[in-house]
C-alpha positions as CSV (number, residue, x, y, z in Angstrom):
1,X,-20.6,16.2,-35.3
2,X,-20.9,19.5,-37.7
3,X,-23.2,17.9,-40.0
4,X,-25.8,17.6,-36.8
5,X,-25.5,21.0,-36.5
6,X,-25.9,21.9,-40.0
7,X,-29.1,19.9,-39.8
8,X,-30.3,21.4,-36.9
9,X,-29.9,25.2,-38.4
10,X,-31.2,24.3,-41.8
11,X,-34.3,22.7,-40.0
12,X,-34.7,26.1,-38.2
13,X,-34.2,27.9,-41.3
14,X,-36.7,26.4,-43.3
15,X,-39.4,26.6,-40.3
16,X,-38.7,30.6,-40.2
17,X,-38.7,31.0,-44.0
18,X,-42.2,29.1,-44.2
19,X,-43.5,31.5,-41.3
20,X,-42.4,34.5,-43.6
21,X,-43.9,32.9,-46.4
22,X,-47.3,32.7,-44.7
23,X,-47.6,36.8,-43.7
24,X,-45.4,39.8,-44.6
25,X,-45.4,40.7,-41.0
26,X,-45.4,37.6,-38.7
27,X,-47.9,37.6,-35.9
28,X,-46.0,35.0,-33.6
29,X,-42.2,33.4,-33.5
30,X,-41.7,31.9,-30.3
31,X,-43.5,28.9,-31.3
32,X,-41.3,28.2,-34.2
33,X,-38.6,28.2,-31.8
34,X,-39.9,25.5,-29.6
35,X,-38.9,22.3,-31.4
36,X,-35.6,23.9,-32.0
37,X,-34.8,24.5,-28.1
38,X,-35.4,20.8,-27.3
39,X,-32.7,19.6,-29.7
40,X,-29.9,21.7,-28.5
41,X,-27.5,18.6,-27.2
42,X,-25.7,18.8,-30.5
43,X,-24.3,22.3,-29.7
44,X,-23.0,20.8,-26.5
45,X,-21.0,18.1,-27.7
46,X,-19.6,20.5,-30.9
47,X,-18.4,23.2,-28.1
48,X,-17.3,21.0,-25.6
49,X,-14.8,19.6,-28.2
50,X,-14.1,22.7,-29.9
51,X,-10.7,23.3,-28.0
52,X,-9.5,20.0,-28.8
53,X,-9.9,20.6,-32.6
54,X,-8.4,24.0,-32.4
55,X,-5.5,22.5,-30.8
56,X,-5.1,19.6,-33.5
57,X,-5.6,21.6,-36.2
58,X,-2.8,23.7,-35.1
59,X,-0.6,21.1,-34.7
60,X,-1.5,19.5,-38.2
61,X,-0.9,22.9,-39.7
62,X,3.0,22.8,-38.1
63,X,3.5,19.4,-39.7
64,X,1.6,19.3,-42.9
65,X,2.2,22.0,-45.3
66,X,-0.1,20.8,-47.8
67,X,-2.9,21.7,-45.4
68,X,-1.7,25.1,-45.1
69,X,-1.6,25.8,-48.9
70,X,-4.9,24.7,-49.0
71,X,-6.4,26.9,-46.3
72,X,-4.5,29.9,-47.7
73,X,-6.3,29.5,-51.1
74,X,-9.5,28.8,-49.8
75,X,-9.0,31.9,-47.2
76,X,-8.8,33.8,-50.7
77,X,-12.2,32.3,-52.3
78,X,-15.0,35.2,-52.5
79,X,-17.1,32.9,-50.3
80,X,-15.1,33.2,-47.2
81,X,-14.4,36.9,-47.2
82,X,-10.8,36.3,-46.4
83,X,-12.0,34.7,-43.1
84,X,-9.7,31.8,-41.6
85,X,-11.0,28.2,-40.7
86,X,-11.0,29.3,-37.4
87,X,-13.8,31.9,-37.6
88,X,-16.3,29.2,-39.0
89,X,-15.2,27.0,-36.6
90,X,-16.5,29.4,-33.8
91,X,-20.0,30.3,-35.6
92,X,-22.4,27.6,-34.1
93,X,-21.7,28.9,-30.6
94,X,-21.5,32.7,-31.2
95,X,-24.6,32.7,-33.4
96,X,-26.6,30.4,-30.3
97,X,-25.7,33.2,-28.0
98,X,-27.3,35.7,-30.4
99,X,-30.8,34.0,-30.0
100,X,-31.6,35.2,-26.5
101,X,-30.6,38.9,-27.5
102,X,-32.9,38.8,-30.5
103,X,-35.9,37.2,-28.8
104,X,-35.8,39.5,-25.6
105,X,-35.6,42.5,-27.8
106,X,-38.8,41.0,-29.6
107,X,-40.3,40.4,-26.1
108,X,-40.0,44.0,-25.2
109,X,-42.1,45.0,-27.9
110,X,-44.7,42.0,-27.5
111,X,-48.0,43.4,-25.8
112,X,-49.5,41.6,-22.9
113,X,-51.6,38.4,-23.8
114,X,-49.9,37.7,-26.7
115,X,-48.8,34.3,-27.0
116,X,-45.2,35.0,-27.2
117,X,-45.3,36.4,-23.8
118,X,-45.1,32.8,-23.0
119,X,-43.2,31.1,-25.3
120,X,-40.2,33.1,-25.8
121,X,-39.5,33.3,-22.0
122,X,-39.1,29.5,-22.1
123,X,-37.2,29.4,-25.4
124,X,-34.8,32.1,-24.0
125,X,-34.5,30.0,-20.6
126,X,-33.6,27.0,-22.5
127,X,-31.0,28.7,-24.5
128,X,-29.3,30.3,-21.7
129,X,-29.3,26.8,-19.6
130,X,-27.9,25.3,-22.7
131,X,-25.2,28.3,-22.8
132,X,-24.1,27.8,-19.1
133,X,-23.7,24.0,-19.8
134,X,-21.8,24.7,-22.8
135,X,-19.5,27.4,-21.0
136,X,-19.0,24.5,-17.9
137,X,-18.2,22.0,-20.5
138,X,-15.7,23.9,-22.8
139,X,-13.9,25.3,-19.5
140,X,-13.3,21.7,-18.3
141,X,-12.0,20.9,-22.0
142,X,-9.7,23.7,-22.2
143,X,-8.5,22.9,-18.6
144,X,-8.0,19.1,-20.1
145,X,-6.1,20.4,-22.7
146,X,-3.8,22.5,-21.1
147,X,-3.1,19.6,-18.3
148,X,-2.7,17.4,-21.8
149,X,-0.1,20.0,-23.1
150,X,1.9,19.9,-19.7
151,X,2.0,15.8,-19.4
152,X,3.3,16.3,-23.0
153,X,6.1,18.6,-22.2
154,X,7.0,17.2,-18.9
155,X,10.0,14.8,-18.8
156,X,9.9,12.8,-15.4
157,X,9.7,9.5,-13.8
158,X,6.8,7.1,-14.0
159,X,6.6,7.5,-10.0
160,X,6.1,11.3,-10.2
161,X,3.9,10.9,-13.5
162,X,1.7,8.9,-11.1
163,X,1.3,11.1,-8.2
164,X,0.6,14.0,-10.4
165,X,-2.2,12.2,-12.3
166,X,-2.3,15.1,-15.0
167,X,-4.8,13.0,-17.4
168,X,-7.0,12.2,-14.6
169,X,-10.7,13.6,-15.6
170,X,-11.2,15.6,-12.1
171,X,-7.5,17.0,-12.5
172,X,-8.0,20.7,-12.5
173,X,-4.6,23.1,-13.4
174,X,-5.7,26.5,-11.5
175,X,-2.9,28.7,-12.3
176,X,0.7,28.7,-14.0
177,X,3.3,31.2,-14.8
178,X,7.0,31.7,-14.9
179,X,8.9,32.9,-11.8
180,X,12.6,33.5,-10.9
181,X,14.9,30.8,-9.5
182,X,16.4,34.1,-7.9
183,X,16.2,37.9,-7.7
184,X,17.7,40.4,-10.0
185,X,18.1,39.7,-13.4
186,X,18.8,36.2,-13.2
187,X,17.6,34.2,-16.3
188,X,16.9,31.1,-14.3
189,X,13.0,30.4,-15.0
190,X,10.7,28.5,-13.4
191,X,7.5,27.1,-14.7
192,X,5.1,27.0,-11.7
193,X,1.8,25.1,-11.8
194,X,-1.2,24.9,-9.1
195,X,-3.0,21.7,-9.5
196,X,-5.9,21.1,-7.5
197,X,-4.3,19.0,-5.3
198,X,-0.1,19.7,-5.8
199,X,2.3,22.5,-6.5
200,X,4.6,21.5,-9.5
201,X,7.6,23.5,-10.1
202,X,9.5,23.1,-13.7
203,X,12.6,24.2,-15.3
204,X,12.3,25.0,-19.0
205,X,14.4,23.4,-21.7
206,X,14.3,23.7,-25.5
207,X,14.7,20.7,-27.4
208,X,17.6,21.3,-29.8
209,X,16.0,19.1,-32.6
210,X,12.4,20.2,-32.7
211,X,12.7,23.3,-31.0
212,X,9.4,22.6,-28.6
213,X,9.4,23.6,-24.9
214,X,10.3,20.6,-22.3
215,X,9.7,20.8,-19.0
216,X,11.9,18.9,-15.9
217,X,11.1,18.8,-12.4
218,X,12.7,21.9,-10.6
219,X,11.9,20.3,-6.9
220,X,9.6,17.3,-6.0
221,X,6.2,17.9,-6.3
222,X,4.5,19.4,-3.1
223,X,0.9,18.2,-1.9
224,X,-1.0,21.3,-1.1
225,X,-1.7,19.8,2.4
226,X,2.0,19.5,3.3
227,X,2.7,23.2,2.1
228,X,3.5,26.8,3.6
229,X,3.7,30.1,2.0
230,X,4.8,33.4,3.1
231,X,6.6,36.4,1.9
232,X,10.6,36.4,3.0
233,X,10.3,40.0,3.9
234,X,7.0,39.4,6.0
235,X,7.2,36.0,8.1
236,X,3.7,37.2,9.3
237,X,2.4,36.4,6.1
238,X,2.8,32.4,6.7
239,X,-0.6,31.4,8.7
240,X,-1.0,27.9,9.9
241,X,-3.8,26.6,7.3
242,X,-6.1,25.1,10.6
243,X,-9.1,24.3,8.3
244,X,-9.9,21.9,10.6
245,X,-10.6,24.7,13.5
246,X,-14.0,25.2,14.7
247,X,-15.3,28.5,14.1
248,X,-15.3,30.7,17.0
249,X,-19.1,31.6,16.6
250,X,-19.8,28.2,17.4
251,X,-17.6,28.2,20.6
252,X,-19.4,31.5,21.5
253,X,-22.8,29.5,21.2
254,X,-21.3,26.5,23.3
255,X,-21.0,29.1,26.4
256,X,-18.3,31.3,25.9
257,X,-15.3,29.4,24.5
258,X,-15.3,31.7,21.8
259,X,-13.5,34.2,23.5
260,X,-10.3,32.1,23.2
261,X,-9.7,33.2,19.4
262,X,-10.0,36.9,20.4
263,X,-8.7,38.1,23.8
264,X,-8.6,36.4,27.1
265,X,-6.5,38.7,29.6
266,X,-4.5,37.0,32.2
267,X,-5.1,33.4,33.8
268,X,-6.4,33.8,37.3
269,X,-5.1,32.0,40.1
270,X,-6.7,29.8,43.0
271,X,-4.7,32.2,45.5
272,X,-5.0,35.6,43.6
273,X,-3.0,36.8,40.9
274,X,0.5,35.2,41.7
275,X,0.5,34.2,37.8
276,X,0.2,37.8,36.8
277,X,3.0,38.7,38.6
278,X,5.4,35.9,37.7
279,X,4.3,36.3,34.0
280,X,5.2,39.9,34.0
281,X,8.3,38.7,35.6
282,X,8.8,36.4,32.7
283,X,8.0,39.2,29.9
284,X,4.6,37.9,28.5
285,X,1.0,38.1,29.2
286,X,-1.4,35.7,28.9
287,X,-3.8,36.7,25.7
288,X,-4.7,35.8,22.0
289,X,-3.3,38.8,20.5
290,X,-0.4,39.0,18.1
291,X,0.0,36.0,15.6
292,X,-1.7,33.4,17.7
293,X,-3.6,30.4,16.2
294,X,-6.9,31.7,16.6
295,X,-5.7,34.6,13.5
296,X,-5.4,31.6,11.7
297,X,-9.0,30.9,11.1
298,X,-9.8,34.1,9.6
299,X,-6.7,35.6,8.4
300,X,-6.3,39.5,8.0
301,X,-6.4,40.8,4.4
302,X,-2.9,42.1,2.9
303,X,-2.8,45.3,1.6
304,X,-0.2,45.6,-0.8
305,X,1.0,48.8,-2.4
306,X,2.4,48.2,-6.1
307,X,5.6,50.1,-7.0
308,X,4.9,51.1,-10.6
309,X,8.6,52.7,-11.1
310,X,10.5,51.8,-14.1
311,X,13.3,50.2,-12.0
312,X,11.1,47.7,-10.7
313,X,8.9,47.0,-13.7
314,X,11.5,44.5,-15.2
315,X,13.0,43.0,-12.4
316,X,12.0,39.8,-10.6
317,X,12.7,40.9,-7.1
318,X,9.4,40.2,-5.1
319,X,10.0,37.0,-3.3
320,X,7.5,34.0,-2.2
321,X,8.9,31.4,-0.2
322,X,7.4,27.9,-0.4
323,X,8.2,25.1,2.3
324,X,7.2,21.7,2.1
325,X,6.9,20.3,5.2
326,X,7.9,16.4,6.2
327,X,11.4,14.4,6.9
328,X,11.8,15.1,3.0
329,X,10.8,18.6,2.9
330,X,12.5,21.8,1.5
331,X,12.3,25.6,1.4
332,X,12.5,27.2,-2.1
333,X,12.2,31.2,-2.7
334,X,11.2,32.0,-6.3
335,X,10.6,35.6,-7.4
336,X,7.6,37.0,-9.0
337,X,8.1,40.5,-11.3
338,X,5.4,42.1,-10.1
339,X,3.9,42.5,-6.6
340,X,0.2,41.9,-7.8
341,X,1.6,38.7,-9.4
342,X,3.0,37.5,-6.0
343,X,-0.1,38.2,-4.3
344,X,-2.4,36.5,-6.8
345,X,0.0,33.5,-6.4
346,X,-0.2,33.8,-2.7
347,X,-4.0,34.1,-2.6
348,X,-4.8,31.2,-5.1
349,X,-2.4,28.8,-3.3
350,X,-4.6,29.1,0.0
351,X,-7.7,29.2,-1.5
352,X,-7.2,26.1,-3.3
353,X,-5.7,24.6,0.3
354,X,-8.7,25.6,1.9
355,X,-11.0,23.8,-0.6
356,X,-9.1,20.7,-0.3
357,X,-8.7,20.9,3.5
358,X,-12.5,21.3,4.1
359,X,-13.5,18.4,1.6
360,X,-11.4,15.8,3.5
361,X,-11.9,17.2,7.1
362,X,-12.5,14.3,9.3
363,X,-11.5,16.1,12.8
364,X,-11.3,19.3,14.3
365,X,-9.7,21.5,16.7
366,X,-11.5,22.9,19.3
367,X,-10.2,25.5,22.2
368,X,-10.4,23.8,25.4
369,X,-8.7,26.3,27.7
370,X,-7.1,29.9,28.1
371,X,-3.8,30.9,26.0
372,X,-0.7,30.7,27.8
373,X,2.3,32.8,27.3
374,X,5.7,31.5,25.9
375,X,7.2,31.9,29.4
376,X,4.9,29.2,30.8
377,X,5.5,26.0,28.6
378,X,2.5,23.4,28.5
379,X,3.9,20.2,28.8
380,X,1.1,17.9,29.5
381,X,-2.6,17.8,30.3
382,X,-5.6,15.1,30.8
383,X,-9.0,15.6,31.3
384,X,-11.8,13.9,33.7
385,X,-15.4,14.0,34.5
386,X,-16.1,12.9,30.9
387,X,-14.1,15.5,29.3
388,X,-15.9,18.2,30.8
389,X,-12.9,19.2,33.1
390,X,-9.2,19.8,32.2
391,X,-5.9,19.6,34.3
392,X,-2.9,21.1,32.3
393,X,0.6,20.8,33.6
394,X,3.1,23.7,33.0
395,X,6.4,24.7,33.9
396,X,5.1,26.6,36.8
397,X,2.5,24.1,37.9
398,X,-0.7,22.7,37.6
399,X,-3.7,24.1,36.4
400,X,-7.3,23.1,36.4
401,X,-10.5,24.6,34.8
402,X,-13.9,23.7,32.7
403,X,-13.6,23.2,29.2
404,X,-14.8,26.1,27.0
405,X,-14.5,28.4,29.8
406,X,-11.4,29.8,29.6
407,X,-11.3,32.2,32.7
408,X,-12.4,29.3,34.7
409,X,-8.8,28.0,34.5
410,X,-6.8,28.4,38.1
411,X,-3.5,27.9,38.9
412,X,-3.2,25.3,41.9
413,X,-0.7,27.2,43.8
414,X,-1.1,24.9,47.1
415,X,0.5,21.6,45.4
416,X,3.7,23.2,45.4
417,X,5.2,21.9,42.1
418,X,7.8,23.8,39.8
419,X,7.6,21.9,36.8
420,X,5.0,19.4,35.8
421,X,6.2,16.9,33.0
422,X,3.7,14.3,32.9
423,X,0.2,13.9,34.3
424,X,-2.5,11.1,34.2
425,X,-6.1,10.9,35.9
426,X,-7.3,7.3,37.0
427,X,-10.9,8.4,37.6
428,X,-12.1,4.8,39.1
429,X,-9.4,5.0,41.8
430,X,-10.0,8.8,41.9
431,X,-6.3,9.7,41.8
432,X,-4.1,11.9,39.7
433,X,-0.3,10.9,38.9
434,X,2.4,13.0,37.8
435,X,6.1,13.7,37.1
436,X,7.1,16.8,38.6
437,X,9.9,19.1,39.5
438,X,13.7,18.8,38.9
439,X,14.4,15.4,39.8
440,X,11.5,14.2,37.8
441,X,9.6,12.8,40.9
442,X,6.5,10.5,40.5
443,X,3.8,11.7,42.9
444,X,0.2,10.2,43.2
445,X,-2.5,12.5,44.8
446,X,-6.4,12.0,45.6
447,X,-8.5,13.6,42.9
448,X,-10.2,15.7,45.7
449,X,-7.0,17.4,46.4
450,X,-7.1,19.1,43.3
451,X,-9.6,21.9,45.0
452,X,-7.8,22.2,48.2
453,X,-8.2,25.8,49.0
454,X,-5.9,26.5,51.6
455,X,-1.7,25.7,51.8
456,X,-2.7,25.1,55.5
457,X,-5.2,22.4,54.9
458,X,-4.6,18.5,55.4
459,X,-3.6,17.9,51.9
460,X,-1.6,21.5,51.5
461,X,1.9,20.1,51.9
462,X,3.6,18.0,49.1
463,X,3.3,14.5,49.5
464,X,6.0,11.8,49.4
465,X,7.2,10.8,46.0
466,X,6.8,6.9,44.9
467,X,9.9,7.1,42.9
468,X,12.6,9.6,41.3
469,X,14.2,10.3,38.1
470,X,11.2,8.8,36.3
471,X,11.3,8.8,32.7
472,X,7.3,8.2,32.3
473,X,5.0,6.3,34.0
474,X,1.2,4.5,32.9
475,X,-1.9,3.4,34.5
476,X,-2.9,0.1,33.6
477,X,-4.2,-3.4,34.4
478,X,-2.8,-6.9,35.1
479,X,-4.9,-9.7,35.9
480,X,-8.0,-7.7,36.6
481,X,-5.8,-5.9,38.8
482,X,-5.3,-1.8,38.3
483,X,-1.4,-1.4,38.7
484,X,0.8,1.7,38.1
485,X,3.9,1.1,36.2
486,X,6.9,3.8,36.9
487,X,9.6,3.6,33.7
488,X,13.1,4.7,34.4
489,X,15.6,4.9,31.6
490,X,19.0,5.8,31.4
491,X,20.8,6.5,28.1
492,X,24.3,5.8,29.4
493,X,23.7,2.7,30.9
494,X,21.6,1.7,28.1
495,X,19.0,-0.1,30.4
496,X,15.3,0.5,31.9
497,X,13.7,-0.4,35.2
498,X,10.3,-0.7,35.4
499,X,8.7,-0.6,39.0
500,X,4.9,-2.0,39.2
501,X,3.0,-0.5,42.2
502,X,-0.8,-1.5,43.1
503,X,-3.0,0.6,45.2
504,X,-3.9,0.2,49.0
505,X,-7.7,1.2,48.8
506,X,-9.7,2.8,51.6
507,X,-13.4,3.3,51.6
508,X,-14.5,7.0,51.2
509,X,-17.9,9.1,50.5
510,X,-18.2,10.8,47.4
511,X,-16.3,13.9,47.5
512,X,-17.3,17.4,45.6
513,X,-14.8,19.3,43.8
514,X,-16.8,22.5,44.1
515,X,-17.4,24.5,41.0
516,X,-15.4,21.8,39.1
517,X,-17.9,19.3,39.5
518,X,-18.2,16.2,41.9
519,X,-16.7,12.7,41.9
520,X,-18.8,9.8,42.9
521,X,-16.2,7.5,43.3
522,X,-16.8,5.1,46.7
523,X,-13.1,4.4,47.3
524,X,-9.9,5.8,46.5
525,X,-6.1,5.0,46.4
526,X,-4.6,6.1,49.5
527,X,-1.2,4.5,49.2
528,X,0.8,2.7,46.7
529,X,3.0,-0.7,47.4
530,X,5.5,-2.4,45.2
531,X,4.8,-5.8,44.0
532,X,7.2,-6.1,40.8
533,X,10.4,-4.7,39.5
534,X,12.0,-5.8,36.3
535,X,14.9,-4.8,34.2
536,X,15.4,-4.3,30.2
537,X,18.9,-4.1,28.7
538,X,17.6,-1.3,26.5
539,X,16.7,2.5,26.7
540,X,12.7,2.4,26.8
541,X,10.3,5.0,25.4
542,X,6.7,3.7,25.5
543,X,4.9,1.1,27.6
544,X,1.8,-0.6,26.6
545,X,-0.4,-3.2,28.4
546,X,-1.9,-6.4,26.8
547,X,-4.4,-8.9,28.7
548,X,-1.6,-10.5,30.8
549,X,1.9,-9.2,29.6
550,X,3.7,-5.6,29.0
551,X,4.8,-4.7,25.9
552,X,7.8,-2.0,26.1
553,X,9.0,0.0,23.1
554,X,12.6,0.3,23.6
555,X,15.6,0.6,21.3
556,X,15.8,-3.0,20.4
557,X,12.3,-2.6,19.2
558,X,9.1,-3.7,21.1
559,X,9.6,-6.3,23.7
560,X,7.1,-8.5,25.7
561,X,7.8,-8.7,29.6
562,X,5.8,-11.4,31.3
563,X,5.2,-10.1,35.0
564,X,5.0,-13.4,36.7
565,X,8.3,-15.0,35.2
566,X,9.8,-11.5,34.5
567,X,11.1,-12.9,31.0
568,X,11.0,-10.9,28.0
569,X,11.0,-11.4,24.3
570,X,10.9,-9.6,21.2
571,X,7.1,-9.0,20.2
572,X,8.5,-9.7,16.4
573,X,8.8,-13.0,15.1
574,X,12.6,-13.5,13.8
575,X,11.7,-16.1,11.4
576,X,9.1,-13.9,9.7
577,X,11.2,-12.9,6.6
578,X,8.7,-10.2,5.6
579,X,9.4,-8.0,8.5
580,X,13.4,-7.6,7.0
581,X,12.8,-4.1,6.2
582,X,13.0,-3.4,10.1
583,X,15.9,-5.3,10.3
584,X,17.7,-3.4,7.6
585,X,16.6,-0.2,9.7
586,X,18.7,1.0,12.9
587,X,17.2,4.5,12.8
588,X,13.7,3.3,13.1
589,X,12.3,3.8,16.8
590,X,9.0,2.2,17.9
591,X,6.5,4.5,19.5
592,X,3.1,3.2,19.9
593,X,1.1,-0.2,20.0
594,X,-2.8,-0.4,19.3
595,X,-5.2,-3.4,19.1
596,X,-7.1,-2.7,15.8
597,X,-9.0,-5.8,15.2
598,X,-9.3,-9.2,17.2
599,X,-5.5,-10.6,17.0
600,X,-4.1,-8.1,15.0
601,X,-2.0,-5.0,16.5
602,X,-1.3,-1.7,14.6
603,X,2.7,-1.2,15.0
604,X,3.8,2.8,14.8
605,X,7.1,3.1,14.3
606,X,8.6,7.1,13.6
607,X,8.9,6.2,10.0
608,X,6.2,3.7,9.1
609,X,3.1,1.5,10.8
610,X,2.2,-2.1,9.9
611,X,-0.1,-4.9,11.4
612,X,1.2,-7.8,12.8
613,X,-0.9,-10.9,14.4
614,X,-1.0,-12.2,18.3
615,X,2.2,-14.3,17.4
616,X,4.3,-11.3,16.1
617,X,3.9,-12.5,12.4
618,X,3.4,-9.9,9.6
619,X,-0.5,-9.4,8.9
620,X,-1.8,-7.8,5.8
621,X,1.3,-8.0,3.9
622,X,0.6,-5.3,1.3
623,X,-0.5,-2.8,3.7
624,X,1.8,-0.3,5.3
625,X,1.9,3.4,5.9
626,X,4.9,5.4,5.2
627,X,4.6,8.9,7.6
628,X,5.2,11.9,5.8
629,X,6.5,13.4,8.6
630,X,8.7,12.5,11.7
631,X,5.8,11.7,14.6
632,X,6.7,11.6,18.0
633,X,3.5,10.5,19.4
634,X,0.0,9.1,17.9
635,X,-3.8,8.7,18.6
636,X,-5.8,5.9,17.6
637,X,-9.8,6.5,17.1
638,X,-11.1,3.8,15.0
639,X,-11.1,4.1,11.9
640,X,-8.0,6.6,12.0
641,X,-4.7,7.0,13.2
642,X,-3.1,10.1,14.0
643,X,0.3,11.2,13.6
644,X,2.0,14.0,15.6
645,X,5.0,15.7,13.9
646,X,6.0,18.9,15.5
647,X,4.3,20.9,12.8
648,X,1.5,19.2,11.6
649,X,-0.8,16.0,12.2
650,X,-1.3,13.7,9.8
651,X,-4.6,11.3,9.9
652,X,-4.9,7.9,8.1
653,X,-7.6,5.4,7.5
654,X,-6.4,2.1,9.4
655,X,-8.4,-0.4,6.7
656,X,-7.0,1.5,3.7
657,X,-3.6,3.0,4.6
658,X,-4.8,6.3,2.6
659,X,-4.1,9.9,4.2
660,X,-7.5,11.7,4.6
661,X,-6.4,14.6,6.3
662,X,-3.4,16.8,7.3
663,X,-3.6,19.6,9.8
664,X,-1.0,22.1,9.7
665,X,-0.9,23.4,13.2
666,X,2.6,25.5,13.4
667,X,4.7,24.2,16.7
668,X,2.3,21.1,17.9
669,X,3.0,18.6,20.7
670,X,0.2,16.1,21.7
671,X,-0.3,16.4,25.7
672,X,-2.0,13.1,26.4
673,X,-0.6,10.3,24.4
674,X,-1.0,7.6,26.9
675,X,-5.0,8.3,27.4
676,X,-6.6,6.4,24.3
677,X,-9.9,8.5,24.7
678,X,-8.3,11.8,25.5
679,X,-7.0,13.8,22.5
680,X,-5.5,16.8,23.9
681,X,-2.3,18.8,22.0
682,X,-0.9,22.3,22.4
683,X,0.0,24.6,19.4
684,X,1.9,27.6,18.7
685,X,2.7,29.6,16.0
686,X,6.3,29.8,17.2
687,X,8.1,28.9,20.4
688,X,8.3,32.7,21.3
689,X,4.4,33.2,20.9
690,X,1.5,31.8,23.2
691,X,0.5,28.8,23.4
692,X,-2.9,27.0,22.9
693,X,-4.6,23.8,24.3
694,X,-7.0,22.3,21.8
695,X,-9.1,19.4,21.7
696,X,-9.4,16.9,18.7
697,X,-12.6,16.1,18.1
698,X,-14.0,13.7,15.3
699,X,-16.8,15.6,13.2
700,X,-19.2,12.9,14.4
701,X,-18.3,12.7,17.8
702,X,-20.5,14.0,20.4
703,X,-19.5,17.3,22.2
704,X,-19.1,17.0,26.2
705,X,-20.2,20.3,26.3
């Protein structure tokens, strides 16, 4: 639209010349510019397309010798003053940028009360607003042009090109430069491109026929949500990107939970400081110092001294270790020429990750308890009293406390169990069941016994175990009857024995847990009676309750158990050919089952998830989630499914099957995989560092505190 620019400027020129002819000394000039500043849209269109015009002009000059000769002859003409065509193409935006400078100078010498005192500031404001829009649109155009050039050079599969979406209107190229594949003087050059959603690493090759640069993918593109970065010579520079972690200041406003992100001291016990002595023996203290996950939310600035010596200036020796998380992940180390370049890459990637995570954030991690040292491994946890209190099972026994008050957690030393593997609280029955001790015994305690104050009390002694060598257990309902299922699986004999117990109730008044609130139940299960026992010829890993049957996840898949007849059958319909992808995979293991819609169930394996109907046939045949990681447990909170990998949590929308969030946590384990409404997990930067118990909370959910 160069002619539109020319027309606007000619009209402005005629208006200025007319004003000049009226009087040798112009009394007023601002009113001349008023119509001009209302018609600046032509500049926006011209300047926004200027990067493209320059690009296509250069491309045409490389292939059109006649155009080159014409431009050379034109440059030598007196009217051009030996200036190239690029100079004239940039004249409109540069001329527009000079008007505010001239008008501000005029305004400086304009007396008060003069009409230009009102018109000139308005004109300057409109022109500067247009210049800002021009800068924004020009930047977008330059970004699209850079991506267009990359797309032209890139040689890759259609799948990789679709994942990158380089020609998408919203795509951004944040940073690109060349790094080396190895240190020293090796000439293996890798072109690294940081997009707004992925990191792309390419080898640079030159086309032997045309001499043009071409890019071939060196490593599979890494989504920024699944990327970690650190310096090989400084492993502490790798910080878990827990963008979903609640800010410590918010926790302080909720009654002191913010102290979890700083220093907590030692965990108090109900019987004194026994834990402190035990921890000292194990060589650890309960604190949030070091490189705990609390430091991840506010990373410390890294101060780098740059070596300007000649021996280091021309060598790529400053390593940057990039890790792609997930089952198909990898680790690669690239080398920068300068320390400053390496630092800029590190900062740009982390900043882009934070922006992406904040934009997609659906869940946050809220600290609920004190930090535990590596010597006291946290294995399981459960909540009660509407989530206000938490019981934590560790290798040293049980701890109980109030959420958000880390110093309230106490070791229940009167419950004499050395190691707790699993706990589950049934509030309606007022009981706590646990698998504990070396023989993995199953115990069921009255819930008020958690706060028995002395070992000599009625409940101080260890009660008799219901069963031993228990793999796991579940509370549930069968035909409106509360039951407890104890599962014993053996790998060698490849079989599972399920013992079903029902409670024997006794009426009691409501009981108090002291400062851990009170339980208002009218009855409690004082004992348990075995009512059923069934066998499955496969090793089982999960148990789920349907309306009138059990569903067991085992090495053969999901099996349905009818407790009335003790018959078993496969959940999946063997005649459904759309389920053939499961039969062809001997390595996939069933983990969880969730009722999502009426008559539809979401089956979660360690590789994928899909829907089936109540007849075991595939539902929504085009819908399937393929997990990025290797999840070991799941949590369902409609409309989201959370998959727990050992290093991150991936969140998907169950209606669309699209990944909406990834929370990189370091070493992570779900502590309550069997409880539908309890989302507790433990995280640690490494197995040798302190652990923190967190609650995974939806941003729109009501905080129990």
